[in-house]
N, CA, C and O of each residue as an XYZ file, in Angstrom:
736
protein
N      -2.309     -4.032    -18.268
C      -1.891     -3.077    -17.647
C      -0.447     -3.171    -17.065
O      -0.053     -4.277    -16.694
N       0.337     -2.121    -16.963
C       1.629     -2.206    -16.505
C       1.825     -2.260    -14.838
O       1.260     -1.428    -14.129
N       2.479     -3.072    -14.406
C       2.691     -3.183    -12.992
C       3.839     -2.303    -12.491
O       4.820     -2.057    -13.192
N       3.682     -1.863    -11.306
C       4.709     -0.994    -10.805
C       5.981     -1.922    -10.481
O       5.846     -3.000     -9.902
N       7.124     -1.466    -10.861
C       8.328     -2.150    -10.628
C       8.618     -2.056     -9.129
O       8.848     -0.968     -8.600
N       8.603     -3.242     -8.429
C       8.976     -3.014     -6.968
C      10.460     -2.795     -6.659
O      10.742     -2.304     -5.566
N      11.308     -3.072     -7.407
C      12.668     -3.044     -7.056
C      13.150     -1.619     -6.610
O      13.843     -1.560     -5.594
N      12.855     -0.513     -7.257
C      13.130      0.784     -6.723
C      12.581      1.146     -5.478
O      13.190      1.952     -4.774
N      11.372      0.594     -5.065
C      10.611      0.887     -3.890
C      11.481     -0.052     -2.665
O      11.769      0.418     -1.564
N      11.762     -1.207     -3.028
C      12.508     -2.018     -2.183
C      13.763     -1.446     -1.814
O      14.088     -1.325     -0.633
N      14.521     -1.069     -2.817
C      16.004     -0.404     -2.677
C      15.831      0.730     -1.822
O      16.552      0.809     -0.827
N      14.967      1.640     -2.061
C      14.764      2.957     -1.190
C      14.406      2.466      0.294
O      15.088      2.860      1.240
N      13.431      1.686      0.460
C      12.939      1.128      1.772
C      14.109      0.472      2.593
O      14.314      0.694      3.786
N      14.847     -0.364      1.794
C      15.948     -1.045      2.605
C      16.996      0.014      3.040
O      17.475     -0.138      4.164
N      17.374      0.965      2.366
C      18.385      1.797      2.665
C      17.848      2.676      3.762
O      18.592      3.016      4.681
N      16.503      3.087      3.706
C      15.920      3.955      4.650
C      15.891      3.201      6.071
O      16.250      3.759      7.108
N      15.464      1.983      6.015
C      15.213      1.305      7.309
C      16.640      0.909      7.942
O      16.788      0.906      9.164
N      17.705      0.567      7.040
C      19.031      0.226      7.485
C      19.606      1.459      8.183
O      20.266      1.351      9.217
N      19.314      2.767      7.534
C      19.836      3.886      8.042
C      19.243      4.182      9.458
O      19.905      4.609     10.404
N      18.028      3.925      9.474
C      17.156      4.191     10.633
C      17.767      3.317     11.847
O      17.945      3.799     12.965
N      18.047      2.077     11.532
C      18.527      1.235     12.643
C      19.957      1.378     12.960
O      20.410      1.018     14.047
N      20.748      1.952     11.930
C      22.243      2.199     12.196
C      23.061      0.865     11.865
O      24.258      0.775     12.139
N      22.363     -0.129     11.281
C      23.109     -1.369     11.027
C      24.036     -1.206      9.722
O      23.715     -0.443      8.812
N      25.158     -1.946      9.700
C      25.896     -1.836      8.606
C      25.379     -2.971      7.655
O      24.592     -3.821      8.072
N      25.877     -2.961      6.272
C      25.468     -3.934      5.344
C      25.741     -5.287      5.861
O      24.928     -6.210      5.825
N      27.079     -5.359      6.404
C      27.497     -6.695      6.856
C      26.603     -7.213      7.972
O      26.269     -8.397      7.951
N      26.187     -6.393      8.961
C      25.512     -6.867     10.130
C      24.010     -7.166      9.627
O      23.438     -8.195      9.984
N      23.442     -6.285      8.841
C      22.069     -6.584      8.382
C      21.960     -8.040      7.511
O      21.047     -8.854      7.657
N      23.009     -8.168      6.646
C      22.927     -9.353      5.883
C      23.184    -10.595      6.751
O      22.606    -11.654      6.504
N      24.066    -10.462      7.788
C      24.257    -11.559      8.759
C      22.970    -11.890      9.480
O      22.604    -13.061      9.575
N      22.292    -10.914      9.979
C      21.065    -11.120     10.731
C      19.917    -11.681      9.852
O      19.049    -12.420     10.316
N      19.958    -11.324      8.669
C      18.839    -11.835      7.709
C      19.296    -13.164      7.123
O      18.463    -13.863      6.545
N      20.499    -13.543      7.224
C      21.004    -14.838      6.703
C      21.003    -14.794      5.118
O      20.650    -15.743      4.417
N      21.451    -13.552      4.638
C      21.786    -13.644      3.229
C      23.006    -13.164      2.871
O      23.640    -12.663      3.800
N      23.546    -13.165      1.759
C      24.939    -12.611      1.416
C      24.952    -11.198      1.393
O      23.959    -10.563      1.039
N      26.149    -10.588      1.794
C      26.299     -9.163      1.784
C      26.104     -8.579      0.350
O      25.561     -7.504      0.094
N      26.613     -9.426     -0.505
C      26.579     -8.849     -1.938
C      25.135     -8.919     -2.287
O      24.748     -7.987     -2.992
N      24.274     -9.789     -1.963
C      22.875     -9.774     -2.336
C      22.228     -8.489     -1.812
O      21.517     -7.810     -2.552
N      22.489     -8.128     -0.446
C      21.851     -7.020      0.095
C      22.401     -5.603     -0.515
O      21.679     -4.613     -0.636
N      23.610     -5.644     -0.835
C      24.171     -4.592     -1.535
C      23.598     -4.374     -2.996
O      23.448     -3.233     -3.433
N      23.302     -5.424     -3.693
C      22.572     -5.313     -4.960
C      21.210     -4.752     -4.801
O      20.760     -3.893     -5.558
N      20.517     -5.294     -3.727
C      19.125     -4.912     -3.541
C      18.933     -3.420     -3.256
O      18.014     -2.736     -3.707
N      20.014     -2.959     -2.368
C      19.961     -1.503     -2.018
C      20.319     -0.752     -3.298
O      19.741      0.327     -3.431
N      21.073     -1.080     -4.164
C      21.459     -0.595     -5.409
C      20.312     -0.616     -6.472
O      20.463     -0.079     -7.569
N      19.185     -1.242     -6.118
C      18.140     -1.387     -7.106
C      18.304     -2.498     -8.082
O      17.616     -2.460     -9.102
N      19.071     -3.411     -7.908
C      19.341     -4.609     -8.804
C      18.889     -5.878     -8.000
O      18.903     -5.937     -6.770
N      18.451     -6.973     -8.909
C      18.145     -8.093     -8.355
C      16.476     -8.217     -8.373
O      15.769     -7.251     -8.656
N      16.000     -9.392     -8.072
C      14.698     -9.854     -7.869
C      14.378    -10.559     -6.509
O      14.210    -11.778     -6.529
N      14.294     -9.952     -5.465
C      14.131    -10.652     -4.223
C      12.868    -11.336     -4.031
O      11.813    -10.811     -4.389
N      12.917    -12.497     -3.476
C      11.724    -13.286     -3.250
C      11.017    -12.836     -1.978
O      11.628    -12.101     -1.202
N       9.882    -13.191     -1.733
C       9.061    -12.858     -0.654
C       9.690    -13.351      0.579
O       9.512    -12.686      1.599
N      10.451    -14.495      0.639
C      11.211    -15.037      1.773
C      12.397    -14.182      2.127
O      12.691    -13.975      3.305
N      13.103    -13.668      1.090
C      14.220    -12.786      1.303
C      13.845    -11.440      2.024
O      14.498    -10.973      2.957
N      12.795    -10.911      1.522
C      12.164     -9.751      2.041
C      11.711     -9.825      3.431
O      11.929     -8.932      4.250
N      10.973    -11.080      3.722
C      10.559    -11.343      5.136
C      11.788    -11.309      6.076
O      11.771    -10.678      7.133
N      12.918    -12.059      5.615
C      14.102    -12.191      6.396
C      14.718    -10.784      6.708
O      15.132    -10.512      7.835
N      14.758     -9.938      5.703
C      15.333     -8.599      5.936
C      14.341     -7.702      6.869
O      14.800     -6.847      7.627
N      13.094     -7.938      6.766
C      12.115     -7.201      7.479
C      12.320     -7.572      9.004
O      12.450     -6.763      9.922
N      12.323     -8.855      9.091
C      12.502     -9.403     10.601
C      13.839     -8.969     11.180
O      13.894     -8.637     12.364
N      14.929     -8.955     10.400
C      16.229     -8.543     10.752
C      16.197     -7.043     11.120
O      16.920     -6.627     12.025
N      15.424     -6.275     10.476
C      15.212     -4.910     10.729
C      14.378     -4.481     11.798
O      14.403     -3.358     12.301
N      13.527     -5.569     12.171
C      12.579     -5.306     13.237
C      11.233     -4.403     12.737
O      10.631     -3.626     13.478
N      10.928     -4.645     11.464
C       9.850     -3.790     11.036
C       8.836     -4.809     10.209
O       9.209     -5.838      9.646
N       7.570     -4.346     10.249
C       6.624     -5.144      9.422
C       7.105     -5.283      7.919
O       7.792     -4.423      7.368
N       6.683     -6.433      7.321
C       6.885     -6.595      5.870
C       6.811     -5.392      5.052
O       7.691     -5.031      4.271
N       5.537     -4.698      5.312
C       5.166     -3.533      4.454
C       6.167     -2.523      4.310
O       6.284     -1.828      3.300
N       6.969     -2.441      5.440
C       7.976     -1.268      5.388
C       9.228     -1.634      4.416
O      10.089     -0.772      4.238
N       9.320     -2.705      3.884
C      10.425     -2.994      2.933
C       9.858     -3.057      1.465
O      10.603     -3.309      0.518
N       8.435     -2.804      1.303
C       7.967     -2.942     -0.076
C       7.026     -1.651     -0.344
O       6.683     -1.342     -1.485
N       6.664     -0.974      0.732
C       5.641      0.201      0.505
C       6.333      1.443      0.593
O       7.061      1.679      1.557
N       6.140      2.385     -0.482
C       6.730      3.647     -0.429
C       6.282      4.511      0.825
O       5.221      4.306      1.415
N       7.123      5.420      1.147
C       6.770      6.339      2.252
C       5.349      6.875      2.014
O       4.854      7.058      0.903
N       4.787      7.091      3.139
C       3.334      7.596      3.055
C       3.147      8.915      2.388
O       3.922      9.862      2.528
N       2.020      8.920      1.619
C       1.579     10.197      0.973
C       0.200     10.477      1.293
O      -0.530      9.550      1.644
N      -0.214     11.610      1.212
C      -1.754     11.876      1.875
C      -2.740     11.156      0.840
O      -3.767     10.690      1.334
N      -2.556     11.016     -0.480
C      -3.462     10.407     -1.388
C      -2.591      9.239     -2.108
O      -1.472      9.478     -2.564
N      -3.116      8.126     -2.165
C      -2.390      7.036     -2.708
C      -3.354      6.134     -3.636
O      -4.339      5.606     -3.121
N      -3.087      5.972     -4.906
C      -3.889      5.133     -5.701
C      -3.011      3.956     -6.230
O      -1.849      4.131     -6.597
N      -3.617      2.789     -6.244
C      -3.035      1.595     -6.748
C      -4.171      0.998     -7.753
O      -5.207      0.464     -7.356
N      -3.827      1.167     -9.045
C      -4.858      0.739    -10.031
C      -4.748     -0.753    -10.155
O      -3.711     -1.355     -9.881
N      -5.845     -1.330    -10.575
C      -6.024     -2.862    -10.835
C      -4.904     -3.241    -11.687
O      -4.627     -2.600    -12.701
N      -4.218     -4.319    -11.283
C      -3.121     -4.898    -12.114
C      -1.719     -4.097    -11.949
O      -0.714     -4.434    -12.574
N      -1.746     -3.120    -11.142
C      -0.437     -2.485    -10.790
C      -0.182     -2.684     -9.253
O      -0.909     -3.292     -8.467
N       1.023     -2.033     -8.986
C       1.547     -2.098     -7.570
C       2.717     -2.903     -7.387
O       2.982     -3.759     -8.232
N       3.471     -2.729     -6.359
C       4.737     -3.492     -6.149
C       4.379     -4.947     -5.910
O       3.724     -5.269     -4.919
N       4.823     -5.878     -6.853
C       4.491     -7.247     -6.793
C       5.696     -7.983     -6.441
O       6.735     -7.634     -7.002
N       5.738     -8.989     -5.566
C       6.788     -9.821     -5.175
C       6.343    -11.238     -5.299
O       5.175    -11.572     -5.099
N       7.284    -12.061     -5.631
C       6.860    -13.572     -5.931
C       7.620    -14.340     -4.791
O       8.430    -13.794     -4.041
N       7.310    -15.518     -4.749
C       7.909    -16.503     -3.757
C       8.763    -17.464     -4.500
O       8.598    -17.787     -5.676
N       9.702    -17.893     -3.691
C      10.717    -19.001     -4.152
C      10.027    -20.337     -3.957
O      10.477    -21.314     -4.557
N       8.999    -20.455     -3.188
C       8.480    -21.730     -2.613
C       7.244    -22.191     -3.372
O       6.929    -23.378     -3.451
N       6.585    -21.232     -3.905
C       5.205    -21.589     -4.576
C       4.765    -20.506     -5.666
O       5.363    -19.433     -5.742
N       3.749    -20.811     -6.466
C       3.279    -19.937     -7.351
C       2.375    -19.012     -6.677
O       1.161    -19.211     -6.654
N       3.015    -17.858     -6.045
C       2.492    -16.931     -5.143
C       2.916    -15.510     -5.492
O       4.113    -15.329     -5.715
N       2.146    -14.566     -5.558
C       2.606    -13.192     -5.677
C       1.799    -12.392     -4.626
O       0.672    -12.728     -4.262
N       2.414    -11.386     -4.200
C       1.859    -10.427     -3.249
C       1.808     -9.025     -3.739
O       2.794     -8.609     -4.347
N       0.843     -8.285     -3.564
C       0.847     -6.946     -3.933
C       0.333     -6.163     -2.667
O      -0.765     -6.309     -2.130
N       1.370     -5.278     -2.286
C       0.987     -4.433     -1.093
C       0.133     -3.359     -1.452
O       0.406     -2.637     -2.412
N      -0.976     -3.183     -0.689
C      -1.961     -2.060     -1.023
C      -1.905     -1.120      0.178
O      -1.871      0.090     -0.047
N      -1.892     -1.553      1.392
C      -1.610     -0.559      2.551
C      -1.286     -1.417      3.643
O      -1.733     -2.554      3.789
N      -0.319     -0.703      4.570
C       0.074     -1.446      5.703
C      -0.800     -1.001      6.899
O      -1.381      0.082      6.836
N      -0.910     -1.769      7.950
C      -1.766     -1.477      9.176
C      -0.797     -1.029     10.174
O       0.028     -1.850     10.573
N      -0.785      0.187     10.637
C       0.039      0.665     11.656
C      -0.253     -0.062     13.004
O      -1.387     -0.499     13.197
N       0.675     -0.203     13.899
C       0.381     -0.852     15.198
C      -0.802     -0.104     15.957
O      -0.848      1.124     16.025
N      -1.698     -0.895     16.487
C      -2.671     -0.275     17.292
C      -3.735      0.337     16.505
O      -4.586      1.010     17.086
N      -3.769      0.198     15.433
C      -4.688      0.997     14.517
C      -6.172      0.357     14.794
O      -6.317     -0.814     15.143
N      -7.166      1.197     14.611
C      -8.669      0.766     14.782
C      -9.311      0.842     13.346
O      -9.174      1.766     12.544
N      -9.979     -0.217     13.195
C     -10.609     -0.130     11.616
C     -12.064     -0.574     11.756
O     -12.451     -1.342     12.637
N     -12.785     -0.064     10.878
C     -14.243     -0.356     10.671
C     -14.213     -0.769      9.128
O     -13.619     -0.050      8.325
N     -14.857     -1.931      8.726
C     -14.845     -2.287      7.289
C     -16.327     -2.257      6.962
O     -17.182     -2.717      7.719
N     -16.617     -1.608      5.622
C     -17.987     -1.485      5.245
C     -18.019     -1.915      3.782
O     -17.059     -1.778      3.022
N     -19.197     -2.444      3.444
C     -19.579     -2.762      2.051
C     -20.396     -1.581      1.571
O     -21.444     -1.333      2.168
N     -20.058     -0.909      0.656
C     -20.863      0.353      0.374
C     -21.335      0.099     -1.241
O     -20.500     -0.105     -2.123
N     -22.629      0.137     -1.464
C     -23.300      0.058     -2.865
C     -23.717      1.482     -3.157
O     -24.102      2.213     -2.244
N     -23.650      1.879     -4.382
C     -24.105      3.184     -4.785
C     -24.630      3.086     -6.310
O     -24.330      2.219     -7.132
N     -25.389      4.067     -6.461
C     -25.891      4.175     -7.890
C     -25.635      5.545     -8.347
O     -25.501      6.400     -7.472
N     -25.546      5.892     -9.587
C     -25.291      7.183    -10.099
C     -26.328      8.259     -9.682
O     -27.534      8.016     -9.643
N     -25.800      9.438     -9.379
C     -26.614     10.467     -8.907
C     -25.828     11.578     -8.328
O     -24.679     11.782     -8.718
N     -26.374     12.290     -7.438
C     -25.539     13.365     -6.842
C     -24.358     12.788     -5.919
O     -24.338     11.627     -5.510
N     -23.398     13.732     -5.651
C     -22.325     13.242     -4.784
C     -22.849     13.100     -3.345
O     -23.704     13.818     -2.826
N     -22.242     12.124     -2.814
C     -22.468     11.840     -1.333
C     -21.264     12.598     -0.521
O     -20.158     12.059     -0.466
N     -21.479     13.720      0.036
C     -20.492     14.530      0.653
C     -20.464     14.076      2.120
O     -21.489     13.852      2.763
N     -19.220     13.957      2.602
C     -18.976     13.476      3.937
C     -18.131     14.634      4.603
O     -17.188     15.185      4.035
N     -18.532     14.907      5.745
C     -17.649     15.936      6.698
C     -16.498     15.234      7.154
O     -16.456     14.005      7.099
N     -15.553     15.927      7.604
C     -14.284     15.384      8.147
C     -14.524     14.587      9.334
O     -15.219     15.030     10.248
N     -13.958     13.370      9.377
C     -14.045     12.363     10.484
C     -13.141     12.833     11.480
O     -12.558     13.905     11.317
N     -12.948     12.057     12.605
C     -12.020     12.436     13.705
C     -10.600     12.566     13.148
O     -10.305     12.005     12.093
N      -9.755     13.262     13.807
C      -8.358     13.699     13.197
C      -7.641     12.181     13.096
O      -7.835     11.305     13.939
N      -6.901     12.046     12.086
C      -6.141     10.876     11.897
C      -6.732      9.732     11.101
O      -6.124      8.693     10.842
N      -8.098     10.044     10.699
C      -8.828      9.140      9.922
C      -8.264      8.938      8.421
O      -8.004      9.883      7.677
N      -8.126      7.715      8.113
C      -7.855      7.366      6.667
C      -8.987      6.542      6.142
O      -9.522      5.698      6.861
N      -9.378      6.766      4.883
C     -10.279      5.861      4.157
C      -9.528      5.157      3.142
O      -8.710      5.713      2.410
N      -9.849      3.786      3.103
C      -9.230      2.809      2.003
C     -10.508      2.280      1.265
O     -11.475      1.839      1.886
N     -10.443      2.358     -0.191
C     -11.567      1.966     -0.906
C     -10.899      0.920     -1.888
O      -9.814      1.152     -2.422
N     -11.613     -0.245     -2.093
C     -11.334     -1.108     -3.149
C     -12.540     -1.219     -3.925
O     -13.510     -1.748     -3.383
N     -12.630     -0.815     -5.077
C     -13.993     -0.958     -6.020
C     -14.027     -2.388     -6.445
O     -13.043     -2.956     -6.919
N     -15.244     -2.979     -6.252
C     -15.370     -4.329     -6.531
C     -16.359     -4.537     -7.666
O     -16.489     -5.645     -8.187
N     -17.094     -3.418     -8.070
C     -17.965     -3.397     -9.175
C     -18.240     -1.908     -9.584
O     -18.398     -1.030     -8.735
N     -18.288     -1.666    -10.979
C     -18.706     -0.311    -11.338
C     -17.436      0.667    -11.388
O     -16.276      0.279    -11.529
N     -17.821      1.911    -11.257
C     -16.839      3.014    -11.295
C     -17.163      3.979    -10.189
O     -18.346      4.260     -9.999
N     -16.267      4.487     -9.477
C     -16.378      5.432     -8.485
C     -15.608      6.686     -8.489
O     -14.436      6.629     -8.862
N     -16.100      7.782     -8.132
C     -15.240      8.946     -8.034
C     -15.305      9.256     -6.530
O     -16.415      9.364     -6.008
N     -14.093      9.419     -5.738
C     -14.060      9.599     -4.497
C     -12.846     10.471     -4.051
O     -11.999     10.894     -4.839
N     -12.848     10.679     -2.814
C     -11.616     11.483     -2.356
C     -11.909     12.786     -1.672
O     -13.055     13.215     -1.539
N     -10.779     13.431     -1.221
C     -10.878     14.775     -0.578
C     -11.558     15.743     -1.545
O     -11.219     15.631     -2.723
N     -12.396     16.605     -1.259
C     -12.983     17.579     -2.094
C     -11.972     18.367     -2.831
O     -11.073     18.973     -2.247
N     -12.124     18.357     -4.145
C     -11.144     19.124     -5.056
C      -9.927     18.241     -5.400
O      -9.058     18.705     -6.138
N      -9.815     16.934     -4.879
C      -8.813     15.991     -5.207
C      -9.405     14.526     -5.518
O      -8.730     13.503     -5.405
N     -10.711     14.552     -5.911
C     -11.292     13.322     -6.196
C     -10.600     12.542     -7.223
O      -9.981     13.092     -8.134
N     -10.701     11.149     -7.084
C     -10.004     10.178     -7.890
C     -11.041      9.414     -8.605
O     -12.069      9.134     -7.988
N     -10.879      8.987    -10.007
C     -11.855      8.161    -10.537
C     -11.178      6.741    -10.510
O     -10.029      6.528    -10.897
N     -12.027      5.812    -10.010
C     -11.534      4.376     -9.828
C     -12.464      3.426    -10.584
O     -13.665      3.660    -10.716
N     -11.856      2.354    -11.069
C     -12.682      1.304    -11.802
C     -12.516     -0.038    -10.894
O     -11.835     -0.151     -9.874
N     -13.248     -0.937    -11.477
C     -13.323     -2.315    -10.720
C     -11.825     -2.707    -10.491
O     -10.988     -2.597    -11.386
N     -11.538     -3.172     -9.233
C     -10.193     -3.540     -8.921
C      -9.203     -2.503     -8.490
O      -8.092     -2.807     -8.054
N      -9.629     -1.270     -8.619
C      -8.568     -0.119     -8.203
C      -8.760      0.042     -6.717
O      -9.754     -0.314     -6.084
N      -7.657      0.638     -6.236
C      -7.735      0.930     -4.806
C      -7.198      2.389     -4.589
O      -6.346      2.847     -5.350
N      -7.629      3.003     -3.699
C      -7.333      4.441     -3.067
C      -7.454      4.495     -1.682
O      -8.352      3.951     -1.039
N      -6.403      5.257     -1.163
C      -6.253      5.695      0.232
C      -6.263      7.105      0.260
O      -5.542      7.709     -0.535
N      -7.102      7.826      1.203
C      -6.963      9.283      1.241
C      -7.359      9.684      2.705
O      -7.946      8.868      3.416
N      -7.042     10.930      3.154
C      -7.419     11.374      4.359
C      -8.945     11.464      4.446
O      -9.601     12.009      3.558
N      -9.517     10.893      5.584
C     -10.796     10.984      5.874
C     -11.239     12.141      6.850
O     -12.416     12.429      7.065
N     -10.168     12.755      7.404
C     -10.246     13.863      8.347
C     -10.405     15.321      7.644
O     -10.150     16.364      8.247
N     -10.786     15.279      6.512
C     -11.119     16.331      5.660
C     -12.409     16.196      5.017
O     -12.870     15.057      4.936
N     -13.125     17.251      4.507
C     -14.489     16.964      3.729
C     -14.032     16.199      2.469
O     -13.031     16.565      1.852
N     -14.763     15.147      2.094
C     -14.588     14.222      1.062
C     -15.964     13.898      0.405
O     -17.004     14.257      0.957
N     -15.967     13.222     -0.768
C     -17.046     12.764     -1.407
C     -17.034     11.545     -2.210
O     -15.976     11.052     -2.600
N     -18.246     11.015     -2.484
C     -18.373      9.821     -3.123
C     -19.331      9.985     -4.333
O     -20.313     10.703     -4.145
N     -19.176      9.427     -5.513
C     -20.095      9.412     -6.579
C     -19.925      8.175     -7.308
O     -18.801      7.822     -7.666
N     -21.068      7.420     -7.579
C     -21.170      6.271     -8.368
C     -21.168      6.762     -9.893
O     -21.974      7.645    -10.184
N     -20.357      6.278    -10.848
C     -20.222      6.761    -12.175
C     -20.983      5.574    -13.104
O     -21.212      5.748    -14.301
N     -21.292      4.511    -12.474
C     -21.947      3.373    -13.196
C     -23.111      2.838    -12.224
O     -23.022      2.986    -11.005
N     -24.141      2.248    -12.799
C     -25.099      1.490    -11.939
C     -24.368      0.230    -11.270
O     -23.488     -0.419    -11.836
N     -24.801      0.009    -10.136
C     -24.233     -1.246     -9.449
C     -22.884     -0.995     -8.895
O     -22.200     -1.982     -8.625
N     -22.433      0.123     -8.700
C     -21.081      0.428     -8.103
C     -21.027     -0.046     -6.615
O     -21.871      0.313     -5.794
N     -19.997     -0.866     -6.322
C     -19.887     -1.256     -4.995
C     -18.329     -1.194     -4.419
O     -17.412     -1.491     -5.184
N     -18.111     -0.879     -3.327
C     -16.686     -0.821     -2.850
C     -16.469     -1.325     -1.335
O     -17.346     -1.135     -0.492
N     -15.445     -1.877     -1.079
C     -15.182     -2.243      0.255
C     -14.343     -1.020      0.840
O     -13.254     -0.663      0.391
N     -14.997     -0.447      1.882
C     -14.447      0.767      2.468
C     -13.866      0.280      3.871
O     -14.511     -0.419      4.653
N     -12.507      0.759      4.103
C     -11.971      0.477      5.501
C     -11.813      1.858      6.065
O     -11.096      2.693      5.515
N     -12.484      2.093      7.160
C     -12.267      3.409      7.877
C     -11.127      2.933      8.923
O     -11.319      2.032      9.740
N      -9.909      3.655      8.794
C      -8.837      3.352      9.732
C      -8.770      4.736     10.601
O      -8.676      5.830     10.045
N      -8.828      4.580     12.008
C      -8.790      5.608     12.802
C      -7.509      5.725     13.564
O      -7.154      4.807     14.303
N      -6.798      6.816     13.418
C      -5.540      6.914     14.111
C      -5.517      7.101     15.550
O      -4.442      7.185     16.144
């Protein structure tokens, strides 16, 4: 499977966050302890930053790490197994794939859900601001807002609004998912 190239995401995020803070290239580079030319290249969508470089930039910008690697929010987000923005480390054989960021003060419930093929499990809208996160750990699942359902396989991840009617359907015997209910 083809992985999502993180460089364009990182370039957009760095420009967005630097504009938000009003910092110049020179000042952000100084605060992060990196060369101005390196920052300029990253914002232009060139280079291959390490986890450590991105952490330094996030700290200098005063934002969580996820803000420099995750695209702007969308109502429905899918990360297929083996895809997603991957960053590596300069210090170890380590890669990180951002699935979803936890906003400050979020409340979450984590569930292990097992399902078998059959009729849809329909869910009414939860409290306003609720998001559902699903990582399929076995089988295949069809889930999401009614009319926008997504088919997921083992290892796939999806996030969608839980404050609208939504449904779940196992497409294979022994389907299981880790579901995180995030309440706004």
